[in-house]
C-alpha positions in Angstrom: 104.8 146.0 190.2 102.5 146.3 187.2 104.4 149.1 185.5 105.3 147.0 182.5 102.5 144.4 182.7 99.1 145.6 181.5 96.6 144.0 183.9 93.8 146.5 183.5 92.2 148.2 180.5 94.1 151.2 179.3 92.1 154.4 180.0 94.7 157.1 179.1 94.9 159.2 176.0 96.4 158.7 172.5 100.2 158.6 172.8 101.3 158.2 169.2 100.0 158.3 165.6 101.7 156.2 162.9 101.3 157.7 159.5 101.8 156.1 156.1 103.8 158.1 153.5 102.5 158.2 149.9 98.8 159.1 149.8 98.7 159.9 153.5 101.5 162.4 154.2 102.9 163.1 150.8 102.0 162.6 147.1 98.3 163.4 146.9 96.6 160.6 145.0 99.6 158.3 145.5 100.6 159.0 141.9 104.3 158.2 141.9 104.4 154.5 142.8 101.6 153.3 140.5 103.2 154.7 137.3 106.5 153.1 138.3 105.0 149.6 138.4 103.5 150.1 135.0 106.8 151.2 133.6 108.7 148.4 135.3 106.5 145.7 133.8 106.7 147.3 130.4 110.5 146.9 130.6 109.8 143.1 130.9 107.4 143.1 127.9 104.3 142.9 130.0 101.5 145.5 130.0 99.6 146.2 133.2 97.0 148.9 133.9 97.4 151.5 136.6 94.5 149.9 138.4 96.3 146.5 138.4 99.3 148.2 139.9 97.3 150.1 142.5 95.4 147.1 143.9 98.4 145.9 145.9 99.7 149.3 147.0 100.9 149.5 150.6 102.8 146.2 150.4 106.5 145.9 150.6 107.7 146.5 147.1 109.0 142.9 146.5 105.6 141.5 147.7 103.9 144.1 145.5 105.8 142.8 142.4 105.1 139.2 143.4 101.4 139.9 143.7 101.2 141.6 140.3 103.0 138.6 138.8 100.2 136.3 140.2 97.6 138.1 138.1 96.1 136.0 135.3 96.7 138.6 132.6 100.3 139.0 133.7 101.0 135.3 133.9 99.6 134.8 130.4 101.7 137.7 128.9 104.8 136.4 130.7 104.3 132.9 129.3 103.9 134.4 125.8 107.1 136.4 126.1 109.3 133.9 127.9 107.7 130.5 127.5 107.3 130.0 131.2 105.7 131.7 134.3 107.6 134.0 136.6 109.8 132.6 139.4 111.6 134.1 142.4 114.6 135.0 140.3 112.4 137.1 138.1 110.8 138.8 141.1 114.3 139.6 142.5 115.5 141.0 139.2 112.4 143.3 138.9 112.9 144.3 142.5 116.4 145.4 141.8 115.3 147.2 138.7 112.5 149.1 140.4 114.5 150.7 143.3 116.3 153.4 141.3 113.1 154.0 139.3 111.1 154.4 142.5 113.7 156.8 144.1 113.4 159.0 141.0 109.6 159.0 141.2 109.6 159.8 144.9 111.6 162.9 144.2 109.0 164.0 141.7 106.0 163.3 144.0 107.0 164.4 147.4 104.7 167.4 148.0 103.1 167.4 151.5 99.4 166.7 151.5 97.4 169.7 152.6 96.7 169.7 156.3 99.7 167.5 157.2 101.6 170.2 159.0 98.5 171.5 160.8 97.7 168.0 162.0 101.3 167.2 163.1 101.6 170.5 164.9 98.3 170.0 166.7 99.0 166.5 167.9 102.4 167.4 169.1 100.9 170.1 171.2 98.9 167.4 172.8 102.1 165.5 173.6 101.4 162.9 170.9 104.4 161.4 169.1 104.4 160.9 165.3 105.8 157.7 163.8 105.6 156.4 160.2 105.6 153.2 158.3 105.8 152.5 154.5 106.2 149.8 151.9 109.2 151.8 150.6 112.7 150.3 151.0 115.5 152.0 153.0 117.0 153.9 150.1 113.6 155.0 148.9 112.4 156.3 152.2 115.8 158.0 152.9 115.2 160.2 149.8 111.7 160.9 150.9 112.7 161.9 154.4 115.2 164.4 153.1 112.7 166.1 150.9 109.9 166.1 153.5 112.3 167.6 156.1 113.0 170.5 153.7 109.2 171.1 153.4 108.8 171.1 157.2 107.7 167.6 158.1 109.8 165.3 160.3 108.2 162.4 162.1 109.7 161.2 165.3 110.3 157.7 164.0 110.5 156.3 160.5 110.3 152.5 159.8 110.3 151.0 156.4 109.6 147.5 155.0 113.3 146.6 154.9 113.8 147.4 158.6 111.7 144.4 159.7 111.3 140.7 158.8 108.2 141.3 156.7 106.1 144.3 155.6 102.3 144.8 155.6 100.0 143.3 156.6 102.3 142.0 159.3 102.4 144.4 162.3 106.2 144.5 162.7 106.6 148.1 161.4 104.1 149.3 164.0 105.8 147.4 166.7 109.2 148.9 165.7 107.6 152.4 165.8 106.3 151.7 169.3 109.8 150.6 170.5 111.5 153.7 168.9 108.8 156.0 170.3 108.8 154.3 173.7 105.0 154.0 173.6 102.8 151.3 175.3 100.2 149.8 175.1 99.5 149.5 171.4 95.9 150.6 172.1 97.3 154.1 172.8 98.4 154.3 169.2 96.5 155.2 166.0 97.5 154.0 162.5 96.5 156.3 159.6 96.8 155.1 156.0 95.2 155.1 152.6 95.2 151.3 151.7 93.7 148.1 152.9 97.2 146.9 153.8 97.6 149.9 156.1 94.4 149.0 157.9 95.4 145.3 158.2 98.8 146.4 159.6 97.2 148.6 162.2 94.6 146.0 163.2 97.2 143.2 163.5 99.3 145.5 165.7 96.3 146.1 168.1 95.9 149.8 167.1 93.1 152.0 166.2 93.0 152.4 162.4 91.9 155.1 160.1 91.4 154.7 156.3 91.8 157.8 154.1 89.4 157.9 151.2 90.3 161.0 149.1 94.0 161.7 149.3 95.3 158.3 148.6 95.6 155.2 146.5 92.0 154.1 146.4 90.6 157.2 144.7 93.9 157.6 142.9 93.4 161.2 141.7 95.5 164.3 142.2 93.9 167.1 144.3 93.0 169.0 141.1 91.5 165.9 139.5 89.4 165.1 142.6 88.2 168.7 142.8 87.1 168.6 139.2 84.8 165.6 139.7 81.0 166.3 139.9 80.1 166.5 143.6 77.7 163.6 143.4 80.3 161.4 141.6 83.0 162.2 144.1 80.7 161.6 147.1 79.7 158.2 145.8 83.3 157.2 145.0 84.4 158.2 148.5 81.4 156.4 150.1 82.4 153.2 148.2 86.0 153.4 149.3 84.8 154.0 152.9 82.7 150.9 152.8 85.6 148.8 151.7 87.8 150.2 154.5 85.1 149.5 157.1 84.7 146.0 155.7 88.4 145.6 156.1 88.0 146.5 159.8 88.9 150.2 159.9 87.6 151.9 163.0 87.3 155.3 161.2 87.3 156.7 157.7 88.3 160.2 156.7 88.9 162.0 153.5 92.4 163.0 154.3 94.9 163.8 157.1 93.2 167.2 157.3 90.1 165.5 158.8 91.9 163.4 161.4 92.1 165.7 164.5 88.4 164.9 165.4 89.3 161.2 165.1 92.0 161.6 167.7 89.5 163.4 170.0 87.0 160.6 169.6 89.6 157.9 170.3 90.5 159.7 173.5 86.8 159.5 174.5 86.6 155.8 173.7 89.8 155.1 175.6 88.5 156.9 178.6 85.4 154.6 178.5 87.7 151.6 178.6 87.2 150.6 174.9 89.9 148.6 173.2 90.5 148.5 169.4 90.8 144.7 169.5 87.2 144.4 170.7 85.6 147.0 168.6 83.1 145.9 165.9 82.2 148.4 163.2 78.8 148.8 161.6 78.6 149.5 157.9 
């Protein structure tokens, strides 16, 4: 029997999509988390910019704090304030401080991104399951799930960074989604997110990956702010983001979840030809 042993190339259709949360499904521009990190470090007498906070978005929150602490400017400010560099005790203390701050921010930035419900309804009509992964912790994502459900969005599986041994870029959240959704092989799944960490997570899991350029962390603007940009400026910014995503290995780039149905159609065509995400090389 080869029912559970893949001995030939998968040529079926997409069985599941795994969506990130902030910047992909909710919180256009990923506005909530970035501001919280700025406020967190200010509590510890260290000033960071929103761009410094954003560059590690998508990681598990403890890893995110650790990464910010490794920045030269942060290390210098910490030494000035405390006479030493940060250690794991400091990271743990900040992690414990940020959780209630993040839960409060999530509640303020939980509007669904335009096109999410249209996308989710359309893929479900195709028999495609919807999973999700996030750098948020359990209590954070519990709050988010509750609000999203009230707004009409309820994925079939939700996996957060504290459900697995390690968050992104490790593939464990995607694997856990596959288990909970009962989907195999991984090449029948598509990972959609708005950060480099999302792309790395999907690639490491052996999935097709999509990077979102406009609705998420990389552009870092609300819908109104992005609409207010001069068309040429917006186009160039999105192009630059798309290049970074492709360099990171993304199979596709799209502006937002509203543009992802054609991606699913194209993946189905590629799967039917016997293509595999692990063997695909992108041209920039």
